N, C-alpha and C positions, 0 to 999 in steps of 0.2 A: 285492773290495769291498772291506773295511777298509783295503787300501792305496791304495786308488782315493779312496777319504773323506780319506785321511790326506794325500795331493798336497793333495788339493783343500784341504783344513784349511788348509795349507801355503801354495797359494797365497792364498786368500784373508786370512789372517794378514800377508802380504807387502805385499799391496793396501791393509791398514786404516790407518788413521793412526795415528801413535803415542800411547800411551795416554796419556803427560804430556799432551798438548795438546787430547785427548779432556776430561778431568781439568780441566785450567783452561777450556775452555768452560763443562763446565757449574756448576763454581762461579760463573764471570761471571754464566750464565743467569742461576741462582740470585741472585744477588746483586744484579743486575738488579728482579729480582721484589719482591724484599725492601725496596727504596730506596724504592718507591712504597708499603710500607705504612705508612708514617710523612712522607712527605716533602710530601703535602697537609697534616700537621697545620700546620707551620708558618706557613705563611699562609690558616691559615683567619681571623683578623680581617681581612683586608685583601681577602678572598675576598668577606666576607659586606658590606664597606664600598660594594665594588665593585660589585658587583650586588644592590645593596637586599635582601639578605637578611636574615633573623631569625635567633635563634639557635639554633632548632631547624629550620631549613628549612640551614641551612650545615653541622650535621651529615648529611645526606645524602651531602652529598660522601665521608665516610667510611664512613657504616652502610652504603650504597646496593652500595659497591667490595664491601666486607667479604661482605653476604648474597649476590652474586653469585661470590662467590669460593666460597662455601660451597656453593651449588647445583651448579657445573658441576665441580666438584673431585671427587666420585663417579664421574664419567663418563669422567674421562681415561683411564683403563683400555681402557673399550669404543672411545673412540676412537683411541688406538693400536692396538688388535689392529683394526680396522675400516681404518685409513688408514694405518697405519704409523708407529712410533713418530719418526721422520725426519720425515715427511711434517706430522705434526701439530706438531713442537717450530717447526718453520720457520713454518708459517699461525701458531701461536700469538706468535712473537716478532714478525712481523711485523705480526699483528693489534692487538697490544701498543703496536708504535710509532704505528702510524697513532691509534690510542684518544689515546695520549699527546699529539698533535701535536692533536688534536679538542678535549682537555681545554683546552688553551691558548689554543685560538682562540673557547671557549664566549663566547656573549653576553649568558645569563641562566645562573640558579641549574639551571634546569630541563636545559637543554641540558648543565650540565657534570654532572650527573647523569648522565644519559642516557650521556654519554661515559664518566664512571665507572665506571658499571656495565659498559659496555663494557671497559675495561680490566683490570679484576676476573676477566670472564669468559674473554678470553682469555690473562691470566694464568693462571690456576688450574693448567692443566696443566702446566706450565713445571717447578715445581718435585719434582713427583711423578715425572715421565717422566725428570725428570734424575737423581732418585735411581736409578730404574730400568735405566737408561743406564747409569750408572755402576759398581752394582754385578752386572750382566751382561757390563762389558768386565774388568774386574779378577776373579783368582781371591777365591775363599771368602779364603784366609788373608788377602789384602792388607784386606779388607774395612773393617777398625778404620780402620786407614790413612787410605785414601781417604776416608771417610765424614768424618773430622774434619778432612780438609784441604776438603774441600767444603762441611761444616760453617759454614766460615770466608767463606764467602760471605751466609749468613742471619745472621751475626754483624754484618758487617763493613757490610753495606747500612742499617741505622736507625744508624750512627754515621756514615756518611762524608755521607746522603741530606740528614739535616735542617740540620748544616752547611753545606754548599755551598748546599742549596735556602734556606735563610736569608738568605745571602750575596747570592746572587743576585736574592730576591725585594725586597730591604732597598735594592739597587744601582737595579733597574728595576722591577720588578711581580711578581703571583703567577703568572704564566701564566708565566713563566722559569722555574718548580718543575715543571712540567712538560718546556718543552721542553730541559729540560739533560737530561731522561732522552732525548732523541731520540738523542746522539751511541752513549750508551754501547748502544741500541739496536740500531745500526747495525754497531758493534762483534761486539754477540752474535749474530747475523745472518750474517754473514759467517763466523765460528765454527763455527757450527752448520751452514751450508751446506758447508763445507771439511772437517770431520771429525766430523760424524755421520754413522755407518751405520745401517742397519736391515735385518741379514742375515736375520730370519724374514719381515719383509714384512708385508702384511697379510695377514688373517684372518677367517673368521668366525667370529662372537660370539654370544652371549646377552646380551639387556640386558631388565630385568624394566622396560619404561618406563611400566606401571601406576602401581607403587611409585614410581620416580622423578619421574614427574610430579605424581603428588599429594603428594608430600614437597615437591618445588619450589614448586608452588602453597601449600600452606602456608605455607610458610618465609617468601616472597614478602609474601601475603596478610598474615600476622603480622607484620611488619618495616614496613611502610607504617602499618598498626594503629598500631602504638607510636611512629612516625617523626611521624604526624599526630594523635597523640590530644591532645593536650594543645592544641594549638592548634583541635582544634575541638570542644572539651568533653567529649573521652571515650564514654561511654557517652551523653547526649544526643544525640552527631548520629547522624544516618543511616548517614550515610557509615561511620563507623568500625563501625557494626553488622552492617553488610554486609560489612566488610572483619573484623571477628570471626568472623559466619558462615561466611565461604566458608572461612579458617583452620580453623575445628572441623572443618566438612563433609569438606576435603581432609585433614585429619589423619584421620580416623574411618575415610576411604577405606583409607589407608596402613596401619591398624591392622589393619582387617579383614584387607584383601588379605595381608599379609604374613602374616596368622595365619593363614588358609586354602590362600593359593595356592601355586605349584610354584614352586621357582626364583627366590624374592622377592629386590627389594633389599637386604632386610636381611634375612638367613639368624637364624631364632629362635633357630637351637642358640647363638647367639655369647651369646644374653642369661639362657643358662644358664651359661654359667661366672660365678663369683662376681668374680674379679679383673676381668673385662672390664667385668662391669655397674655396676662401682663404679667403675672408671676413665673410665666414660663419664659417669658425675656429677661428678667432680670433673674431666675436662678441659672439661666443659661452666662450673663455676666458674671455670676457671682461664684460658679463653677469655675470661670475662666479667672477667676483671680487666688481661688482657692489653694490651690498646688505650684501654682509657677514663682515665686518667693525660696520656696524651699526646694525646687528645681535647679533654679539659677543659683543661689548663694551658698551653695557649699561650691562649685567647679569655679567658682570666682573665689572664693578664700584659699584655695587649694594653689589654683594657675597662677593668680597675683601675688599672693603673699606668703604661699606653703604654709596653712596652718595644720597641725595634727587632725584625721577625722574626729578624738577624742574632744576638742575644742569645738569642731562642725559639728557636734552633736549634742553638746550643752545650748549652743546658739539656736537649732533647729527646735530642744527643748521649750526655749524660749518662748516661743509659737504658741508650744501647747498651753502653755503657762496662760499667756494673753489671751486665749482661747478660753480655757477654765475660769479665768478672773471676768469673761463679758459673758458668761453662762450664767454664773453667781449674781452678776449685776442687772442680769432680767429677771430674776426670781422677784428682785422688789422693785422691777419696774415693769414688772406685766400689766399693771393695768393703765397706763398709759396707753397711746394711741400706738399701735404697735408701726406706724410710719416714722415716728419718731427716732429709736432706736435702729430703724433703719438708714435711714438717712445718717446720723452720725456714724455709723459700723461703713459705710461707703467711703464718706468725707473722710474718717480713719486712715482707711486703706487705699485713700488716695494721697494724704500726707502721707505716709510712708514710701509711697512709691515715689512720692515728689522728694523725698529725704535722701533716698535710693541715688536721685540722681548727680548728688552731689560726692559720691564717692569715688575717688580716687585709687590709684595704685600702692597708696598709703594707709588704706583703709584700714582702719582697728576693730576688734573683737566687739569692742562697746558700740559701734559705729552699725554694727550687722545687730547684734543683741537687741538695743534697744527698738530697732524699725521692724523687728521682726515680731517681737513682743506686740508693738502698735498693731501689726497688719492680724497678729491673731486676735486680739481683741476685738479687732471689725468684724471678724468670725462668730467670733460670739455674739455681739450684740446682732447680728445680721440675721440668723440662721432660725431662731425660733418665732420672729415676728413676722419674718417672711414665707414660713412653714402658714401661721394662721393667718396672713391675708391673702394667699394664694388660695386656700379650702374654703374660707370664711362663706361664701354664696354658692360653693355648688352644691348641688343636690346629692344626700348622701350615695345616694347608688351610684354616683360617678365616682366617688371618689378612689376606691381600690386603681380602677384605670387612670386617675388623675396619677395618683401616688405614684406608679409604674414609670409614666412619662417624664413626671417631675424630677426623679435622679436619674431619669436615663438623659434627661436637658442636664442636668447639671454634670454629671461626670464626661461628658461631650466636649461643654468646655471647657474642660479643664485639660482635655487631651490637645484640644485647639490649641488655648493658647500657650500651652507650653512649647508646641510644635513650632506656633509660629513666633515664637519669644526667642527661642533656641537658631531658629531662623536668624531672625536681625541681630542675633549676638557673633553668628559666623559670617555674614553679610559685613555688619559694622569693623568686625575686625581685619577683615582685609582692605574695605575702603579706607580704616584709620592710620594701616599698615603702609596705606599707599600714599595716602596726606603725609604722614610724618617722614615719610622716606625721602618726599621733595626734597626738604630739608639737610639730606645727610650729602654733605658735598666738602670735597676740600676747599672750594670757594666761599664756604660758610665760615665769617671772621670768628662767630665765637668758639673755633676749635684752635683759634689763637690764642687762649687764655686757659691756661692748665686749669683754674679753680670751676672754671665753669664744664670742663669736658670729664674731669677727673680722670677714668680708666676708657674712657672712650676715646675714638680717632676712628682716622682714614687710613695710618697710616703702614702699621702691621695684622696682620691675621686673628691674634688675639683681641683687638681695639674692635676689629670690625666685626667680630664673632658677639663680641658683649654688648656693642651700638646693638648688631641685631635683635641679639635680644632682650633689650632693655624697649626697643620701640617695640618688636612684638608685644611684650605685657604691658606697654600704655596704649596700642590699641587694642587690646584684649578689655581694656577697662573700657574703651569707647564703645564698643559692641554692646558691653552690659548697659551702659546706659543708655542706649537706644531701645532697650528690653523694657528700663524703668519707666521711661518717658510714655513706653506703652500701655504699662501696666497703671499706670496713673491717672491714664488717660481715660481705660478702660472703665475704672472705676469712679471718674466724674460722669461718666455717659450712665450709669445706673442713676445716678440719684434724681435726676428730673421725672425716671420712670415710676420712680416711687410716689409721686406724688398723683399719679394716674391714675391710682389704684383708689377702691373703694373703703372707706372706714369702716371696719366692722361691726356690726350693730350692738354687738357684745359690747365693744369698747367704747359706745355710744355717752 
């Protein structure tokens, strides 16, 4: 019997594609998804003008995409078990490409948001399944090397996509940042069809639908509340009260079901592990810091200084370069106590946010470039040691469930912080305009000096129009400064939490 199995295994091995081609395909699929995380940010300002959207509405293009990814990612394992990894990968890549085309064809901000939700939902299984297939394809002794190669896709995506997307957006229009994904998707789909196999095939598995759906409803309702809160006056609005009530009710169902049910979506045993429980809080804060700057900086550069999309794309690529450098440093700093690079990384994030609070209406490309690079460096220094300390003391049989929830909170943190930051920008701009307008009066003696007021004045419509536009520009900067204060305070809050985790034994 064993001899028969050996011959069958040998025959299967001969029929299977070369491992290098599988690794190349999975790396390309990962890079494809990583590209979409940042590519839409390049043209947010152009989308806002083309679709007649407000500042908070255009942010939905980013937040709902991340929220959809967060909701669907934990179900990737169940989908792979029920349908097979190969089939799920094919459906994910094909659906992702179709959603990208529909994003480029969207005629309104609502259509674009719906297509971005589909893009995030289809793309969610691509990264976890790629990693799972990769680790099953290679022997354990090679896992470190192939994971490092596979990780290049995660790093290259945020570097290549903004630069290329910015050039296409400036040369044509914002729709091309989505159309440019289609050729990459076609190559990835061909690779998956040709080289990805699923020896195990579909199998029956358990899914806690009650817990999963309750958490999904809570996340979606809370996200909608945050995205529409500032526009509707927060809790003075019946809509916001309903959304808050739905979110609280769904979360209550999730918590009570988790504590009383059997084989629940979140295993309560996970929270008994000190490192994992603290790691969840830290990764939530890490997610909050991850994508907020690259969502705010493009609209700041466009609205305040009118920078072209190509320049904005290069600035966003600087963040990816900083992340690449951070990962490179961690290759040589791997033997250090992982808490050290985590503290340094969060400190760099806080410093970058603090430096951004000095921006004014004359912000330069260099100002944004180096602060984005520092923020990316912090991301690169945090991610690997955070994963190490979170799972260092967790029982092996709990790791799959823990990983799903770990990434869920990271994505939820990103969408929540972006929504709150955009709300601060909008509210800060309104308050700033009201405060600055108090000084605009015919009785203000500054208007008596031509070298002070320049083209501004209160006597003609042209002077009043110019003065109003400049006041709005300065007020917009004040709103962004409020969001940058929020950013660095979030980063600073994470630093003391790092010292609460236990140092992993392997680093002792």
